[in-house]
Each structure stands twice: as structure tokens, then as C-alpha cells.
N, C-alpha and C positions, 0 to 999 in steps of 0.2 A: 539310400542311407549314407550319411557322411562318414568320413574316416574318423571324425571326432567321437564316433560311437565307442572307440577305444580311447579312454582318457589318456592324456599325455603322460601322466605318471605311471601308467601301465604299459606304455608303448614298448619298453625294453623287455618286460616280462612276456608280452605277446610275441615279440620277435623271437625270443629264446624258445618259447613253446612251439612256434611255427617251424623254426629251423630244426628242432629236435624231432618232431613228428614227421614233417615233410622229408627231412633228411633220411630217416629210416625207410619211409615208403619209397622214395625215389631211388635209394641205393638198392633195395631189394628188387624193384622193377627193372632197374638198369642192368644189374647182373643177369637177371633172367633174360632180358631182351637181347643182350650181347650174345649170350649162348644160343638162344633160340634163333636169332636172325643169322648168325654165322652158319648154323645148321641149315637154315632155309636157303641161304645163298649157295652152299655146297650142293644141296639137293637139286636146285634149279640147274646149276652148271654141270654137275657130274651124273646125277641120277635120272633126270628127265631125258627122254629120247631126243628132243629137239634142242636142248641146251638153251643158248641165248639167241637162237635163230628166229624164233617167233616173237611177234610184238607183245603177246600176252606174257610170255616168260620174262621179256626185258622189263616190262612194267612191274611185275612182281619183284624181280631182282632189284629194281631201283627203290621200291618201297623198303625192302629188307635192308639194303645198303644204307639208305638214309637213316633208318632207325638205329642200325648198328653204330653208325658214326656219331649220332647225337648222344646215345647212351654211353658210349665209350668216352666221348669228350666230357660228358658230365662227371663220370667216375674219375677221370684224370684230374679235372679241375678241382673237384671236391677233395681229392686225396693229396694232391701235390702242392696246391696253392694255399697259402695261409690267408684266407679271405676273412674280411671283417664280417660281423654279424649281419649287417644290412645287405652286403653284397651276397652272402650265402643265401639269405632269404630271397633276394631277387633271382639268384641262380636256380633255386628250387622251383620258383614260380614260373620262370621262363621255360625250364625243362618240362614242367607239368603241362603248360599250355601247348608246347610242341607235341608232346606225346598224345595229348587228348585230341588235337586236331589231326595228327597222323592216323590215329585209330579210327576217327570218323571218316576220313577220306578213304582209308584202306577198306573199311567195311562197305562204303558206298560202291567202291569198285568190285569188291569181292562178293557182294550180295547178288550180282548177276549170275554167279555160279552156284551159290547155295543159299536160297532165299530164307529157308527156315533157320539155318545156323546164323546167317547174317543178321536176322532180326533180333536174335538174342544177344549176339556179341556187340551189336551197335549201341545198345543202351547200357550194357554192363559197365563199361569204363566211366560213363557219365554218372551212374549211381555211385560207383566207387569213389569218384572224384568228389561228389557231394558229401559222402559219409566219412571219408578218411582225411582229407586235406584240412590244414589249418591256414586260413587266408582271410583277407579283408573282403567285405561284401562286394566292392566294385570289381575286384578281380574275379571272384566267383561268378557274379552275374554276367560279366562280359564273356567269359569262357562258355558258360552254359547257354547263353543266348546265341552265340556264334555257332556252336556245334549243333544245337537243336535246329537253328535256322537252316543249316545245311542238310541235316538228317531228315527232318519231318517232311518237307516237300518232296524229297527224293523217295522216301518210303511210301508216301501217298501215291506218287506216280507209278513206282515199281509194283505196288500192290493193286494195280488196276483201278486207281482212284477210288479205293474203298474207304468210305467215311469212317468205318470202324477202325481202320488202321490210323487214320488221322486223329480220331478221338483218343485212342489208346496211347499213342506216342505223345500227344499233347498233355494227357493226364500224367504220363510218366515225367514229362518236363516239370509240371507243377509239383509233383512229389519230390523231385530232385531239389527244387528250390526250397521246399518246406524242410527237407532233411538238412540242407546246408544251414538255413537260418536257425533251426532248432539247435544244431550243433554249435554254431557260432555264438548263440545266446548263452548256451551252457558254458562255453569256454570263457566268455566275458564275465559271466556270473562267478565262475570259479576264481578268476583272477581278482575280481573285486572282493570276494570273500577272503581270499588269502591275504590281500592287502589290509583288510579290516582286522584280521587276526594279528598281523604284524603291528598295526597301529595300536590295538588294545594292549598287546604284549609290551610295546614300548611305553605306553602310558602307565601300565602297572609297575614296570621296572622303575620308571622315574618317580612314581608315587612312593615306592618302597624306600628309595634313597632319601626322599624328603621327610617322610614321617612314617611312623608305624601305624598301620591301619587296624581299626577295631573290626570285629566280625560284622557289625552293622554297616560300617562304611564300605567294606569290601563287597558285601552283598549288593549294595547299590551299583557298584561298577559292573558286577556280573550281570545285572538285570538290564543293561542297556541293549536296545535293539530287539528285533523280532526274531529271535532264535534262542536256542538253549545253550547257555555258556556254562563252563565248568572249570575247576582247577583241581588237578591231581597232585598231591604231595607225594613225590616219588619215594622219598625216604620213609615217611610215615604210612603211606598206602591209602590214606583217606581221600575221598573226592567230595567237593562241595559244588552243588549245582545252583543255577539261577531259578527263580520262582516258576518259570515255565515248565521245568522238569516235573514238578508235582502235578501240574494241570494235565500234562500230556501222558505221563507214565504212571501216575498215581503212587509214586514211591517217595520216601523221605529224601529231602534235599541233601542230606549228609549220609554218605556210605563210609563206614569205618575202614573196611578192608575191600577195596575195589576188586582185586584179583580173585579173592575168595568168593565175592558176590557173583562174579561172572561165571566161575567154574561150577558153582552150586545152583545156578539158575535153571529151573525146569522148563521155562517157557522160551528161552533163547536157544536157537538151533546151534548144533555143534560147529557148523561151518563159521558162523559169526562169532562164537566164543573164541575160536582159533584166531580169527582176524583181529579181534579186540586185544587178546593177550599178546599177539605178535606186535601190534602197534605199541603197546606198553613196553615190551621188551626192547624194541628198536629205540624208543625214546630213552630208556634206561642206559642203553649202550652209546648214547650220544648223537643219534641221528636227529637232525633238527626239525623235520617236518614229516607228518604222516597224513594220508588221506585215504578214506575207504567209503564205499557204498555198503550200507548195512540194512538188512531187513529185521526190524526190531519189534517186539510185542509191546503194544501201548495199552493204556487203560481201557478196559472193556473187552480185551481178549483178541482184538484184531491185530494184524501186522501192517506196518507202514515202512516205506523206504526213507532212510535218512542218509545224509552225506556228513561224514565225520571229518573234521579238520583238527589236528593236534600238533601244537608247536612247542618246542622245548625252550625252557628258560634255565640258564646255568647260574650257579653261585659265583662268589668272588674268586674261587679257585678253579673255575671253569668246569666243575663237576655238575652232572644233571641234578636239578633241584625241583623244578615245578613243570608240569605239563598244563598248558593253557589250551582249552579246546572249545569247539562249537559243534552243535548238531543242527543241520538244516533239513527241514522236511522237503523231500524231493519226490513225493508220491505222484504229484501232477506231471512232472517231467517224465518219470518212468512210464506212466500210463500213456502219454503222448507218443513216446518212442515205440512202445509195444503195439499201439494202434497203427502207427506208420509201417512197422515191420510186417504186421498182418496184412495191411492193405497192399503192400508190394508183392505179397505172395498169392494174391487172389486174382482170378480171372473176373474182370468186371461184369461180364454178361451173365455167366452161370453161377458165380460165387463159389466155384470150385477152386482148387489150387491151380496156378498157372503152370506152364511147362517148365519154367526155370525152377520153381519151388519143388515141383514133383521130381525133377531130375536130381536136384540137390539132395532131397530126402533119400531117393533111391541109391545114390552114390554113397551117402553116409551110412545108410542101413546095410549096404553090402559089406562094409567093414566091421559091422557090429554083430553079425550073425553068430549064434551059438552052435555048438556041436549038435548035429541032427536037424538043424533048421535049414529051410530053403527060402530064398526070396522069389516071390512070384510076381510076374508082370503081365497084366492084362491090357491089351490094346484093342479098342473098339472103334470101328469106322462105319458110318451110316452108308447103306447101299442106295445108289441112285438118288442121292439127296437133292441133286440139282433138279430132278424131275418134280420133286415136291414143291420147290420154289417156283418152278415154271408153271405148274398146274394150279397151285392154290395160292401163290403169292408169298412174298418174304415174311409177312406177319405170321403165316402158318409155319414157315420154316423155322422162324425164331421160337415159336411155341413148341415145336417138336424138340429142338435142342434143349430148351429149358426143361421139358418133360423128361428127356433122356437123362439130363444131369440130376434131376430130382430122384428118378428111379435108381440111378447108380449110387447116389449118396444114401438114400433111405434104407436100401437093402444090403449095403456093403458089410462084409464081416468085421467083427471087432478088431481094431488096430489097423485097418486098411486106410490108405491115403488115396483119395480120388481126385483127379485133375483133368483139365482140358488141355490137350496137346496142340490144338489149333483147329479152326474151321469146324468140321463135323467129326473130329477125331478126339477120343478120350482115352485116359489111361488110369489104371488102378495098380497099386503096389501093396503087397502084403508079405510079411515074414511069418512063416508058419511051419509046422512039422508035417502036416498032411495036406494033400492037394484037394481032397474030396469036397470040402466046403467051398473052396474057391471055384472049382469047376461047376458045382451046382449053382453058385451065384451067377456065373457067366451064362449058363443055360437058361436060368430064370430071366436074365436081362433080355435075351433073344426073344423069349415068349412074351414078356411084358411090353416090349417095344412094338411088337406086331399089333398090340391092342390100342395103341395111341390113336385118338381121333381128334379131328378139328371141327368144332361146331357140329358134332354128331356124325361126321363123315369119316370113313376109313381112308386115310391118305396114303396108305401103302408104306408105312414106315418099317424099314427092315435094317438089320445090322449084321456085320460080320465081326467075329472076335478071334484074336490070336492070343495064346497064353504061352509063356515060357517060364522056366524055373532053373535056378542055379543054387548049389550048396555053397557053404562058407569059403571053400578053397577051390571052387570049380571054374572061376572066371571073374570077370570084372562087370561093372554096371553097364558099360558099353556093349559087352557081349550079350547080357540079359536083354537090353533094349533092342539090339539087332535081332536076336532070336524071336522076340515078341513080334517085331515087324515082319519077319519071315513067316511066322505062324499065321499072321493076319493075311498075308499074301496067299498062303495056301488055302485059307478059308474062302477067300474070294475065288480062287481057281476051282474050288470044289462046288461052286454054285451059289455062294453067298448065303446069307441068312442062317449061319451055322457057327459052331465053335471048333477051333483046331488047337490042339495042345502039343507042344514039343518040349523036350528037355535038352539041356546043354550036353 
């Protein structure tokens, strides 16, 4: 994709948006990294027993020192030097590339010590890079290709040349590219729409100066383009819409008192009433531009997502006079984003939540518990699963895992989240006031998994389950997760094929 994908007249707007967004992200990351890496360096030097005497500690210290210096240098350059827009843009891109490459190399080295954690941390920065940064395609593609080219072969080798690892990380790479290009397309579309609003506003202003428009002539101007255009008379309160308004919403194209219409609407949700009224108030107070994503009821009773752009026109005395706006239907974009977010949360093989999504839910839910509620964590691990693969073949092993996932999903209590932690290990999280239903669910799983057959043959499928529970103020998600892992270990020690429950 060529750089001309951003038209020359929008180049400055794109640079300003990129510097604004990337600057906030890089500043936050740099402040955090400076503090974290200073602590890590002190920990290596003063808290570890061997200090800098071992090669491993010196390598870790070098990683920490390098990131500390890069982030500190970025903060100083960004704060102390009065850099031009293009130079600041280049600075944020260079810093982003260095941080991304550092994270990839650090995870490649660190994965030898903690494979499970390394696999998660290795892809998290790449997904964040695709979703948060504002940059041109050539820069994004080069960075993603370089880092995935380093990461995927290493993960394939470190994972024992498992083709499943290769497929999953390749799929993640594709998803990262899709996320970036969807976001880039949306940013480009937003800039074009904003420019179109400015152009129409300028044309309207010039037209008013040259001659007085009749209602019919002004309606023709409003109807240009494939969107819903409107004019809000700030002083009088009335709004006039282009013809598409009646087709989409089934309402009259003239609303006498817009604010009253919004407040009294029974089909518009309170959240979006507040958003619309705030936009109008901001325009009345002289703010030149407003943009909102709104879920609005259309003709027929369904709801659709629209993107609202509203720009202020002032009178000869610089007082707020007219609001010129447009509504763009963005339902397709919203659906694509939701599908991508859902895909990122799923384990490709079992279609359960993946480990990252399950842990994210557990961590968030831990902070949302009500008085009297506990968060329960179930950890299930297959017993002697390698023997099934060796005796009956990998197709049988895959079938058993699919069947386990199906049993866990179909009989899970209401409100539970079921996920795959990796390999033949699964997890379930539930917020509840009583443990009885959750324990019965675990015992039922043990019994049902014993009955799994492959082509009419009992393959000896068995499982061990550990359960832990914590109240609202009894600990953290990591403690709950650790307790569940400990309970699972106790179930294994007790002879396997059973359930063990512990509380914090």
C-alpha cells in the first residue's frame, strides 16, 4: 500500500492525530518502563544472591538498562526539545520500533525460563501495537513482519516443533495485520469525513455571503453525498435534515425543538440522549467540532450504529449560529471490530475462551464482587493424556479434548466462563454466593469424562480437578489462580480422577 493512501491535503491532519495518540501511548509506556526497569536493575544488583556475577543476571541487567535508557531518552527529548511535528512523529515511530523489538528479543530470551508466561507476553505487545498506534502502512508492516519473523520460528522450535504452535502464532500474525488495517482505514475515513464537513461548511458560508438561499435550494445542498446531513439553528432550536433522514429513521425532516425531541424520545437510550445533549451544549459554548459514536433506533424498531460529526458555524460577531452535521452508518465497521475481538478471545481448537481472555475476565471479575459473593476457579487437567495419544493416536486425543470442552461448556452453571489454559488443561470461573452447584458441576465432569469413548472403545479418559474460592476482599486473582493450581496438585497426589477443593 502506497503512502499516497493518505491524500496530500490530509497529511498534516494525519501527522497531528498520529503525534497526539502515539505521544500519549509512548509517554505512558515510557514512564512505566523507567520505573519498572529501575526497580528490576536494583533487584538484580542488590536483591539477587549472585548479583552481576552470573552471565544470566548480566544479560537481564543489560536488557533492563537498555530499555531504561531508551525510555528516559525519549521522555527527555519529548519534554525538553521543541521538535517540529514531523520530527516528533519520527521520534514516536523510532521509539515504538525499538520498544517492540526489545520486547520480542527479551521474550525470546525469557521464554526459556517460563514458557507459559512467555507465550502470552510475546504476542501481547504486537497486538497492542496493531490496535493502539497511528502510523502509515509501510511502517506497521515492516515492524510486524520483522518481529513475527523473529518470534514464530523460535516459538516453533521452543515448542518442540509443534505445528499447532506454528499455526496459532501465524494466525495471530494475520489477526494483527487485520486489526491494523481496519484501524488505519477507519482513521483515514474519519479524516476524509472531517475534511468533507469542512468543505461543505465552507461552501455553505460562501453561499450565504453571495445570496440568500430559499428552503428548496438549501435542501439540494444538504442532500449531496451518501450520508444524512443536517443543520441545527442554535438560536431557534430547529433542525432540518436531508432526504435520507426520512428513509432511514421514518421521521419528519424538520424538527422544531431538537433538544425537547431528544429528551422526550422513548426509543433513544439515556446514555445517547446524554451524549447528544452534551454535543449541542458544547457547540453552544463555542467548541468548534464534536464527534460521537451513537446507537440510534431506526425505522422498523432495530438499532444501528452511527458516527456523528458536528461542526460549528459562527455569525459575523463570532457568536455560535449554526451547527452543520452528518450521520454516517458504521454498523458494518462495528460488527467487524466485534468479530475480531471475539476471535482474539477464542481458542481455535476447542472454541472455548483462550487463557488470556479467561485470565482477563477473572482479574476484572475479582474487582466486581458484591458482598457475600465469592469467585470460584476450577482447574481441570487430564490424567495420563499422553497414554491416550500413544495408544490410540492423535486423532483420538483431539477427539477427547473436543469432547471434554463440549461437556464443560454444555453443563456449566449460568454465568460461568469456560476456557482452555493450554494443552489438556482447562479452567472455569464463576462468581456465586454458594459453592454447592459448582462442586456438583466438577463431580459431574469427572463422571462424564470417564464415559468418553472413541469408536466404541473406552480409551481410559480420566481427569483431576482443583477448585479454589476467594471473597471480595480476601485476595487477588493471582492468589485465586495459584490456589486452584495447588488444589489440582493435591487431587493428583490423592490418586487422580477426583476433585479437591480449598479456600483461601
